[in-house]
N, C-alpha and C positions, 0 to 999 in steps of 0.2 A: 909317634910317641912310643917309647919302649915300655915293656911290661913294668919295669921298676918305676918309671915316671907315672904310669897309670895308677899303680898301687899307692904311690905317694899322694897323688891327687885325690884318690878315693879316701885315704886316711884323713886328709885335710877336710874333705866334705863331711865325713862322719863326725869329726871333731866339731865342725861348725854346727851341724844339725843337733848335736848334744847340748850345745850352749843356748839354742833358741827355745822360745816358748812354743807349746803345742799350737797347732792351727785352731782357729775358731771354727765353728760349724759352717759359717759363711765362707771362710777361706778354704776349708776342705772341699765344699761343693764347687767353688770356683776352680780349684786345682783339678778335681775330677772331671769337670766340664772341659777344661783345656786338654787334659790327657785324652779324653774321648775324641775331641776335635783332631788332635794329632794322629791318633790311631786311624781315624777315618781318612785323613790325608795320606798316611802311609799306605793304607789299603788301596786307595785310588791310584797310587804310584806303582804299586806292585805289578809285575808282569803277570798277566793272566796266562794260565796254561790251558791248553785245549782239554776239554773234558769229553770222554766218550758218552754217548747216550746210555742211559741205564740199561736198556734192553740188550745192548751189546756186551754187557758185563756178565751175563748169565751163560 
């Protein structure tokens, strides 16, 4: 996808979001729960980098 295509898609998303009603409290909690789950999955997939023991940093 080119930058121009991405920007057009984002513009369409913004226009759609402006037309919708605000989330209810229940919907917002569900959205945040799903975001937290995805963040946890992404963190689990992330390549771990070796860490030096703290005593070696001084």
